[in-house]
Residue, then its C-alpha position, 0 to 999 in steps of 0.5 A: m507468584r504469577a510470572p511477568p507476561d514477558d517471561r510467560r511468553r518466552a516460556a510458551g515459545r510459540r506465536g500468539a501465546y499472550t492472553l487478554a489478561d497479559v495485556a490487561e496486566r501490562a496496561g494496568v487495567s481490567e480485562i473488560t477494559v482491554s476487550r472494550v478498547l480492542r472492540g471499539k465498544g463503549p466510552i474509553a478515556e484516550k489515555t486508557r486507550e493509549r495504554v492498552m494499545a501500547a501494551v498490545a503493540h509491546l506484546g504483539y497480542m492478537p485476540n482470537r475471536i474464534a478460539g478453538t473452532l479452527a484448531s482442527a478445521g483451519s480457516n478459509l479466510i484470507g485477510v486482504v488489506l488494501s490502500s484505497f478503493t478510490n484508486n482503480v488499481f486496487a480493484d484490479v489487485l483484488g480481482g487477481i486475488h479473488s480469481v485464485l482464492a475462490p476456486a480454492g474455497y477461500q474467502p478474502v476479507v477486505g480492509v481499506t486503509d486510505y494510506d493511513e498506517v495507524e488505520e492499517e494497524r487497527i485493521v490488521a489487529s482486527m483481522l488477525a483476531w479471526q485467525p485467518a489462514a494468511m494475510i495479503v497486505s499492500g506495501v512494506d511500510h508499516t507501524p512497528a506494532t503492525r510489523l510485530m503482529l504480522q511477524r507473529a501471525r500464524g499464517r503466511v504474510a504476502e506484502i504486495m505492490d512494492i519490493d523496494s524493501a525486504p518483506l517479512d515473508l513473501g514480497v510480490g510486486f516491483s521496484h517503484r524507485a526503478a519505475g520513477y527512475d525509468t520515467a525520468r530517463h524516458l522523458v529526458s531521452r525525448g528531449y524534455r528539460r523543464f520538469g514539474y510534478v503533480g501528486l499527493d502527499r508522499a508521506r501518506d503514500p510510500r510507493a509514490a514517494h519511492r517513485y518520486e525518489g527514483m525520478m529525482r535520481g534520474l533527473s539528477e543524473a541527467g543534470i536536470s532539476l525539478v522546477s516545481e511541484a503541486v502536491a495535495d493531501f486530498p484523495t486521488s481523483t481526476q478533478g484533483g489532477r486537473k486543479l493541481l496542474a492548473d495551479l502548477l502552470a499558473r506558477e511555472p508556465t514554461l514547463d515542458a513536462v509534468v510527471f503525475s503520481n498516477d493516471d487518475m491525476a494525469v487524466g485530469g491534467l490532460f483534461h486541463c490541457l484540452a480545455s486550455g488549448i495546450r497541445p499534449r506532447e508538443g505543448l506539454a508532456l504528460f506522464g502518468f503511472n498505472a496504465l489505467e483503461i480510461g487513460q488508454a481509451l482517451p482520444i489522446p492515449l496517456s503516456t504512462i507505466r503499466s504495472r501488472r497489478g492483476t498478476i500481483g494479486q494472482v501470484a501472491a494468492a497462489r504462493i500463499l496457498e501453494t506453500p502454507q508454511r513460511p520459508i526460512d528466508p523471505v521470498v521476493i517475486d518481481t512482476g515488473y512493469e513496462i513503459v506505455e509510450g502513449a501520445t502525451a509525452 
């Protein structure tokens, strides 16, 4: 009698030992059905797809689409999973990664999640099927299935941009909670007391949520409460920031400071102020996050926090190439950040 998949996996004693047949057996379907689900090919009943993906998640199965071809030569592919391409920050991160990988002969294979953890799960499963030499993934918040796949992946795993939680292997970035806290303390020290917030759905962007938490703690310690906020679920954009600030001020015209989830939104807020005759800083303080070039090139430079995103990409790529084997204990590298005083707060 054939041993159950879990027993065979324990007997194998190594990462990635499950097979397509194991997944099919656990899901109660054929191997062909499993293959079609994983490749997204052909009509599949939703309940069948759910059973297959549940089996994949339970087993931590990772298909090998190039089985046997890399056993001796190794892979020159590095999987890179980013949260967004509409946010310019990630272009800088990717530039830093590429500047290290290209001279070493490695090729980044990029996927974009749009801040969707389920989409991240799909992308990670697809990338790991090609047996990359390593993975670089935005953030430390993942679905349980994604976390299991990354834990069982053969190569290094660098989680970048956020070090507010312990990484699986290598964490490179900074504390967003600390950045939010320092934002609040900086603005309070300048005399602002009636605070508003403009941003995106924090359930979709854990790093923005961490900054919000830090900001709220900083305000609370100063005896200040957030007056109101305007939050939307559309992608980050300058136009979105302009509209959200207009909506916020229509409800709360006496605000004296507004913190934005990022510079894209804050630049839109600045445009609203200029169009409405509101003087930035004197009439309303505006504070962003990321120190994007456009915010610093405006006639009134944006007050914000500069994240060293190019450095984050470079350090993550360099570390996974420098030490291909995972360390016994996870490693955290804090790249820090700095407040850019600007002229809007």
